[in-house]
C-alpha positions as CSV (number, residue, x, y, z in Angstrom):
1,M,-16.8,-20.6,0.5
2,K,-20.3,-19.7,-0.7
3,K,-21.8,-21.9,2.0
4,A,-20.2,-19.6,4.6
5,V,-22.5,-16.7,3.7
6,A,-25.4,-18.0,5.6
7,F,-23.3,-18.5,8.7
8,I,-21.9,-15.0,8.4
9,A,-25.3,-13.5,8.0
10,S,-26.5,-15.2,11.2
11,L,-23.4,-14.2,13.1
12,V,-23.7,-10.5,12.1
13,L,-27.4,-10.4,13.1
14,A,-26.4,-11.9,16.5
15,C,-23.8,-9.2,17.0
16,V,-26.3,-6.5,16.2
17,V,-28.7,-7.8,18.8
18,C,-26.2,-8.6,21.5
19,T,-23.7,-5.9,21.4
20,G,-25.5,-2.9,19.8
21,L,-22.4,-2.1,17.8
22,F,-24.5,-1.0,14.8
23,A,-26.9,1.8,15.0
24,S,-29.5,0.0,13.0
25,A,-30.3,-3.4,11.6
26,V,-28.0,-4.8,9.0
27,S,-28.6,-3.2,5.6
28,E,-29.2,-5.1,2.5
29,V,-26.1,-7.0,1.4
30,P,-24.6,-5.3,-1.7
31,S,-24.2,-7.1,-5.0
32,S,-21.1,-9.3,-5.1
33,P,-18.0,-7.7,-6.8
34,K,-15.6,-10.2,-8.4
35,Y,-12.5,-8.8,-6.8
36,V,-12.2,-7.3,-3.3
37,A,-9.1,-5.8,-1.7
38,S,-8.7,-4.8,1.9
39,T,-7.1,-1.4,1.1
40,S,-6.3,0.9,-1.8
41,W,-2.6,-0.3,-1.7
42,V,-3.6,-3.9,-2.1
43,A,-6.1,-2.9,-4.8
44,A,-3.3,-1.0,-6.7
45,I,-1.1,-4.1,-6.6
46,A,-4.1,-6.2,-7.9
47,E,-4.6,-3.7,-10.7
48,L,-0.9,-4.0,-11.7
49,A,-1.6,-7.7,-11.9
50,G,-4.4,-7.1,-14.5
51,L,-7.5,-7.0,-12.3
52,D,-10.0,-4.2,-13.0
53,D,-12.9,-2.9,-11.0
54,V,-11.4,-3.9,-7.7
55,V,-13.6,-2.9,-4.7
56,T,-11.8,-1.8,-1.5
57,I,-13.1,-2.5,2.0
58,A,-11.3,0.4,3.7
59,P,-12.2,3.7,1.9
60,A,-9.2,4.7,-0.2
61,N,-9.0,8.2,1.1
62,L,-8.3,7.2,4.7
63,K,-5.0,8.3,6.2
64,H,-4.5,4.8,7.8
65,P,-6.7,2.3,5.8
66,P,-5.4,-0.7,7.8
67,E,-7.0,0.6,10.9
68,Y,-10.5,0.6,9.3
69,E,-13.1,-1.3,11.3
70,I,-15.1,-3.7,9.1
71,T,-18.8,-3.5,9.0
72,A,-21.5,-6.2,8.5
73,D,-21.9,-5.4,4.8
74,D,-18.1,-5.3,4.3
75,L,-17.9,-8.8,5.8
76,A,-20.6,-10.1,3.5
77,T,-18.9,-8.5,0.5
78,V,-15.6,-10.2,1.3
79,M,-17.1,-13.6,1.8
80,K,-19.1,-13.4,-1.4
81,S,-16.3,-12.3,-3.6
82,E,-14.5,-14.6,-6.0
83,L,-11.1,-13.3,-4.9
84,F,-10.1,-11.4,-1.8
85,L,-6.7,-9.8,-1.5
86,Y,-5.3,-8.5,1.8
87,A,-2.0,-7.7,3.5
88,G,-2.6,-9.5,6.7
89,Y,-1.9,-6.7,9.2
90,E,-5.2,-4.9,8.7
91,R,-7.4,-4.6,11.8
92,M,-10.3,-6.0,9.8
93,M,-8.5,-9.3,9.3
94,E,-9.2,-10.3,12.9
95,S,-12.9,-10.0,12.3
96,I,-12.8,-11.9,9.1
97,R,-10.7,-14.7,10.6
98,S,-12.9,-15.0,13.7
99,A,-16.1,-15.0,11.7
100,A,-15.3,-17.7,9.2
101,G,-11.7,-17.8,8.2
102,L,-10.5,-17.4,4.6
103,D,-10.8,-19.8,1.8
104,E,-7.2,-20.3,0.6
105,N,-8.4,-20.9,-2.9
106,A,-10.2,-17.6,-3.0
107,S,-7.8,-15.3,-1.2
108,I,-4.3,-14.0,-1.6
109,K,-2.1,-12.4,1.0
110,C,-0.1,-9.5,-0.5
111,K,3.1,-8.0,0.9
112,T,2.7,-4.3,0.5
113,Q,6.1,-3.1,-0.7
114,N,6.8,-1.0,-3.8
115,N,9.8,-3.1,-4.7
116,L,10.3,-4.9,-8.0
117,N,11.2,-8.3,-6.5
118,V,8.1,-8.3,-4.3
119,L,5.7,-6.9,-6.9
120,S,6.9,-9.3,-9.6
121,G,6.1,-12.3,-7.4
122,L,2.7,-10.9,-6.5
123,V,1.8,-10.0,-10.0
124,K,2.6,-13.5,-11.1
125,T,0.6,-15.1,-8.3
126,I,-2.5,-12.9,-8.7
127,S,-2.6,-12.9,-12.5
128,E,-2.4,-16.7,-12.6
129,K,-5.2,-17.0,-10.1
130,A,-7.4,-14.5,-12.0
131,G,-6.3,-15.5,-15.5
132,T,-5.1,-12.0,-16.3
133,Q,-1.6,-12.8,-17.3
134,E,-1.7,-10.8,-20.6
135,K,-2.8,-7.6,-18.9
136,A,-0.4,-8.2,-16.1
137,A,2.5,-8.5,-18.5
138,Q,1.7,-5.2,-20.0
139,R,1.0,-3.3,-16.8
140,Y,3.9,-4.7,-14.8
141,G,6.2,-4.4,-17.8
142,A,5.4,-0.6,-17.9
143,Y,6.0,-0.2,-14.2
144,E,9.3,-2.1,-14.3
145,A,10.4,-0.1,-17.3
146,M,9.7,3.1,-15.4
147,I,11.9,1.9,-12.4
148,V,14.7,0.7,-14.7
149,E,14.7,4.0,-16.6
150,A,14.6,6.0,-13.3
151,R,17.5,4.0,-11.8
152,A,19.6,4.8,-14.9
153,K,18.7,8.4,-14.6
154,V,19.6,8.4,-10.9
155,K,23.1,7.1,-11.7
156,Q,23.5,9.4,-14.7
157,L,22.8,12.5,-12.6
158,G,24.9,11.3,-9.7
159,I,22.0,11.2,-7.3
160,D,23.2,7.8,-6.3
161,Q,26.1,9.5,-4.6
162,I,24.0,11.8,-2.4
163,P,23.7,10.6,1.2
164,A,20.1,9.8,1.9
165,Y,18.2,9.6,5.2
166,V,15.1,7.5,4.4
167,N,11.9,6.6,6.2
168,T,11.8,2.8,6.6
169,N,8.5,2.6,4.7
170,Q,10.1,4.2,1.6
171,T,13.3,2.2,1.6
172,P,12.0,-0.5,-0.8
173,L,11.5,2.1,-3.6
174,A,14.7,4.0,-2.7
175,E,16.6,0.8,-2.9
176,D,15.1,-0.1,-6.3
177,L,16.3,3.3,-7.6
178,G,19.8,2.8,-6.3
179,L,19.8,5.7,-3.9
180,N,22.6,6.0,-1.4
181,I,20.7,5.1,1.8
182,V,23.1,5.8,4.7
183,A,20.6,5.8,7.5
184,I,16.9,4.8,8.1
185,F,14.3,6.3,10.4
186,G,10.7,5.7,11.3
187,A,8.1,4.6,11.3
188,G,7.4,6.3,14.6
189,D,8.4,9.8,15.7
190,L,12.0,10.8,15.5
191,T,14.0,10.3,18.7
192,S,16.2,13.0,20.1
193,D,19.2,10.9,19.0
194,Q,17.9,10.7,15.5
195,I,17.4,14.5,15.3
196,A,20.9,15.0,16.7
197,D,22.3,12.6,14.1
198,A,20.6,14.4,11.3
199,A,21.8,17.8,12.6
200,K,25.4,16.4,12.8
201,N,25.4,14.8,9.3
202,Q,23.2,17.2,7.4
203,Y,22.0,14.6,5.0
204,A,21.5,16.2,1.6
205,L,18.4,14.1,0.9
206,I,15.7,13.1,3.4
207,I,12.8,11.1,2.2
208,D,9.7,10.8,4.5
209,N,6.4,9.0,4.2
210,V,3.3,11.1,3.6
211,H,1.1,8.6,5.4
212,A,2.8,9.4,8.7
213,I,5.1,12.4,8.4
214,V,7.7,12.7,11.1
215,T,10.4,14.9,9.7
216,E,9.0,18.3,10.7
217,P,11.7,18.8,13.3
218,L,14.4,18.4,10.7
219,K,13.4,21.5,8.8
220,T,15.0,23.5,11.6
221,V,18.1,21.5,12.3
222,C,18.8,20.6,8.6
223,P,17.8,23.8,6.8
224,D,19.8,23.0,3.7
225,S,18.6,19.4,3.3
226,T,16.1,18.5,0.6
227,I,13.1,16.8,2.3
228,L,10.9,14.8,0.0
229,I,7.5,13.4,1.1
230,W,6.8,10.3,-0.8
231,R,3.6,8.4,-1.0
232,N,3.2,4.6,-0.8
233,F,-0.4,4.0,-1.8
234,P,-3.1,5.9,-3.7
235,E,-6.2,7.7,-2.4
236,Y,-8.2,6.1,-5.2
237,T,-8.5,2.9,-7.1
238,G,-8.0,2.2,-10.8
239,N,-6.4,4.5,-13.4
240,N,-2.9,3.0,-13.1
241,A,-2.9,3.9,-9.4
242,L,0.4,2.4,-8.3
243,Y,2.2,3.5,-11.4
244,T,1.0,7.0,-10.9
245,V,2.0,7.1,-7.2
246,V,5.5,6.1,-8.0
247,E,5.7,8.3,-11.0
248,E,4.9,11.3,-8.8
249,N,7.6,10.3,-6.3
250,L,10.1,10.1,-9.1
251,K,9.1,13.5,-10.3
252,M,9.8,15.0,-6.9
253,L,13.2,13.4,-6.9
254,F,14.2,14.6,-10.3
255,D,12.7,18.1,-9.9
256,A,14.9,18.5,-6.8
257,F,18.1,17.0,-8.2
258,G,17.7,16.9,-11.9
259,K,19.9,19.0,-14.3
């Protein structure tokens, strides 16, 4: 993989000269971080697996990080890292693949879902690759315990009996919690049929996705419904990012329906 850096540097320089995509010459290649993730969501999963100081390519505060266009320095950072983690649907991946491909021994594709079955498998794979099994056991154990406790509380409070209309991007967590998902919408704008369906059924609980909110029309047709706007990924890295994101989602739920 290290041998690919020279090729990448020459390729980037050629792009600068031929296409003019960059305003100035390629800046100095940054020092090599050990772990690099495509987005803050992937970085948060990596942190759960015991990895610290994970650098993200797409800025964490972007509304749609997967749409980020990779730069010359970004490309060099990825290729020089010891371990690169990515989801596979990011726009940047086309640039990386076309430039030099990915070393299978130094990269891991991560399914971005806040679901225990998915996360447990990723945590195992990542921690074994990075040698962080002990940290991973502690961090994932705490995350799993939070979900198990929340699921029990959902049942205890009878929230599992409330009909829920859920954004497709939030169904993995909703399913983990044992919510009563009776219909799913998204990820695009609501159709007229979906709005009419919500108006007819008056779902008591509606869960949307903060990264692409589409339920604004339902505030009018479902005035008595509780609409929660959950988050899937953090706007920062480190500091128990994924745990905190989900913890805040749970707080919204229990604040709305707790007793």
